[in-house]
N, C-alpha and C positions, 0 to 999 in steps of 0.2 A: 652719207656726208661726215667728214672728219672736222670737229671744229677745234680751233687751235685758238690760244690767248695770245697774242702780239705782245712781244716785249715782257714778258711776266716769266716764261721759263717753268711755269707750275701746273700740274694737272689738277683736275679737278678734287681728286681724293686730297692732295695737298692743300687747295683754298679751304677743303673743311677742316683739315687740321690747323692752318693758319687761321681761320675763324675762330677755333675753338682755342688756341693759345691765346688768341687776342682778347680773348671774352674772359678767360683766366686771369690775364695780364692787368685785365681793366677791374676786374676784382681785387685783385691783390693791390692795385695800387690804390682803391678804393679804402680798402683795410689800412694800408700803410698810411695813408692821408687822416687817418682817427687816429690820434697818438698825442700823447703829452699828459698833463695832469687833469684829474677831474676830482672835484670837491664834491661830494655826495652825502647830503643830510638826511637823516630820516630817523624814524621812530619805531621801525620794523625791528623785533629783536636780533641780537649781535649776530647768534648762530645764522638765520633766515637771511642777514646782510650779508653775509660771508659765501654762504650758498650762490647769490645772486649774482655777486661780483665774481666770485670764481668762475662759473658760466659764463659771464661777460667776458672776463679777460683771455676765456679759450678762444673766442671769437674776433676778440679786440685786445692782443697781448700787449699793443705801444700803448695803452692808457694806463696810467697810473691812477688808480681810485684812491683816494683819500677819504675814506667816511668817518662822520661825525653822528653818534646817534644817541639819543635820550627819548624822553617822554616827548610827545606833539607839543605841550605848552614850554617845555624847555627849550626846545629847538627852535621855537618861534621868536622866542625871548633873545637866544642868540643870535639869530637874523638881526631882528629888530635892532639890538646894539649895534651889530656891525654897519646897519643902513645908519643910523644915527652920527657913527663914526666917520660915516662918506666911504665904506668901502663892503661891500656884501661879499664874502667869500666864497659863499655857496655857488656853485654851477646848477645842481639838479637837487631837487627838493621832493622828497618822499613821505608824507606823515597821513594822519586819520583822514581828516575830512575836509567836505568841499567847502567848509564854511570857514576854514583856518583860509583856503586858497582864494576864495572869494574875496577876505580881507585884503590879502595881498594881492591881489587883483586890483582892486580899488587905488592900493597904494601904488600902482604902476610901479611894481617889483617884478612881475613874470613878462617872460619874453613868448609872442604866439608861435605855437608850432603845431601844425596838424599832422601826426604821424601817417603814413600811409599803411600803419596796421589797424586804423580806426575803423576800416572796411570791415573788419571782423569783429568790432566790438559793438553790441546792442546800442543804438542810439538813446540819448538821456545820459549818458555817463560821460559823457565829454564835455568842456565848456565850448559854447558855440563860437567863440573869439579864439581857441585854440591854446587857452593859456594854463589849462591843467586838463587831466583826464585820468577817470577811475581804471585803477587797477588789479582790484579783486572785489570781492564782497564778505564784509566783516558784519555778523549778526551781533549784539549782546542780548545775551541769554540767560536763563538761570542754571546756574553748577549746582550738583548736591553730591553730598558724599554718601553713599550708598549704605555704608556700616552704619551711620547714625539716622539716616532718612530710610525707614521701610517703605512708605509708600510717598509715591513721587509726585510733587505738585503739578500743578496746570497753570497757575494765574501767578502773577507779580506779587499781590496781595499775601501771599503764602510770607514774605518777609516782614509783614506789617500785622503778621498774629500775634496775640499775646504770647502763644506756646511758644514761639520761636525766638524770644526777646533774647537778643545778645548774641544770637547764632548765626548772623548773618554779615558779610562783610561786601564792599561795592570800592571799586577804584575812584580818586580823586579827579575831581574835572581840573582841580588846580594845576593837575602834571599832565592826565589822558587826555587827549583830544576826543577818543570815543565817547567819555565819560563826559564831558562836557558837550559832544553833541547830543547824548542821551539825556541830560538836564535840560537842554533847550527844547528838544523835541517832545519829552514826556510832560513837563510842565505847561506845553500847549496844546495837549491833549485832554478833552473831557474828563477820560476815566482816572486822569493821574491827576494833574497840577500840582502847584507847590503842597497843597494839602498832604499828597503822597510822601515828599521829602519831608515834610513835618512830623509825619507818622512813622516812618524810617528813624528817624533822630529819635522819637520817642520808643521805638524798639530796640535802641542801642545799637544800630547797625556799626560795625567798625569801617572805618574810610582809611584805605593806603593809598600809596602812591601811583602804583600801576598794576594793570592786569596781570601780571606774572606774578606780582605778589598776592594778589589774592586768589589767583585758584592754588597757590602754595599753601594757603588756609585751609582751603577745601579738601585739599589731595591728601594733609596730614591729619585730619580730623579737628585740626585747631576750631574750626568752622563749619557748620553744616551746610550753610547755603551761599551763594555768590550772584552777584551780575556781574557778567564776564565775558569777552570776546569769545565768538563762538570755538575758533579753530585750535584753542589752547586745550578744551577739554579731550577732544579724541584723541590728542597728543598724549595727554599725561596718563590716558587710560591705558595708551598702548603699554604704557611703562610699567603698569601694573597697579597702577593707582583707583581707589575704589569711588572714582567718580563717574557722574552721568549729565548728559546737558537735555535740556527742555527749553522746547521753543512755546514761551507763555501764550495760551490762547486769546489773551487781549493784543497780540501783536508785539515786534521786536524793531528797536530803531538801527538801521545800517548804515554802515558807513562805506565807502570804496577807495581807502588809502590813494588818494590821486597822486599823480606825479606830474612836476611842471620843471620848466627851464627858469633860472632866475635871468633877469633883462639885463645884468652887466656880465653876463657869463664872460670867461677868458676863452673856453674851449668850445665853440657854440657846436662845432661838428660831434665831438665827442659826447656832451649833451645830448645831442639829437640822437646818435646810436643809441644811448643806454633809453631813453624814452622808448626808441623802437624796437628793443631787444626786451624791454620787460614787458610790451604789450605784443609781441611776437608770438606764434605757436610754440616755439622753446622756452619762452620766457614765461608764458602762462602754464605751460607743462610743469616748469619747474617749480611755481608758484603751487599747484596741484600736490605734488610730490609732498612738499613741505607742509601741506596741509590747509591750504587755503581755498576757498571756491573762488575759481578763475572767472573773469568775465567773459573773455573770448568763447566765441560759438564753437561747438562741438569738442569743448572739453569738459569732462565731466567734475561734479564736486566731488571732493574726497570721501571715502566712507565715513559715515556717523554725522555728515552734515546736509542740511538742506542746500537747494538750488535757489537762487532769488525768485524763481517763479512759484517756488514752493512755499515761500514764506507769507506769512500776512505782515505788512510793514507798516512800521509807523513810522510818518515822516512831519516834516514841517515846513514852512515857507523859508526857501533860502535866503532872502532878503533879510527877513525878519530875524531870525534866527543871527545873522553877521550883525544885524545892527544891535543884537542885546545880548551878543555875547559877553561881554564884559560887566553887563548888570547881570546877567544869570550868576556867573562868579561871586559875585559880590553876593545875589540872594543867598547862594548856597551857603557862602562863609557866614553870613549871619545867622544859619540855622545851624550850623555843624562846628562853627568856632574854629575853622580851620585857618 
């Protein structure tokens, strides 16, 4: 029996081709629909942001991404100033920690979006209401200059030892979101508390703006020890600097650099596309290539870093950390005089 398709004049082979062309056309139309300007506020290092945006633009060339970057606290200060002025400029936000995003959620500044890519992200790393989702794992670790430190330490208490007076450095919680999270978590951990930070002050630890500046001091030998986010250490070591990282036995605070869409975004489609891309296999592989520990299942941590399951994690109650963030900064300022 010979089958014919009435009124079509198209063979089955041509039907397959037509379907394929239609599908391709649909993808092209979808990409074409993702266009226009997108304001992206982030605390990621400039070099990393550039790599991410470049890769995103290969997939969505019609989107013009305008980036503003600084430390988390300065990014949020800009965002809050815009909100008070009646017009938030940012479309997408990617900064250090969930505490920051939870506060923005309470202010109703975020728009719910549950990316289909979340199916490959372990549960517990996304806000249940879809307001934000983690993008990577960043632990705060000990970094040492191996030319100045011959016996590698295993404990955070190394920073408070009399022999190391004036030899350590840390980022300021008034600038760094990771540092603010560290203060919130460690002061609520019995093994540390505020006494630990008072001991750091007595040990004359230096406090500077951000993690990049912290590691530079250790890499050059100006300081011997540092509290710093983990991904920076292997990156600097590859450049030939005499640095090593240690995950202290007491545990490490971990942030996930969440991403979220602002409630009054002027370009929701492009904002969703950027969130999807960051969480996608391609986006997570880019994170790993840059040197971050990715969240997505099936993608390994870069050489020199532990995966989340290998870490002993110090954590705190999210609601309490949000409520106490400003109080914690004031208490830190009272101790360190910043």
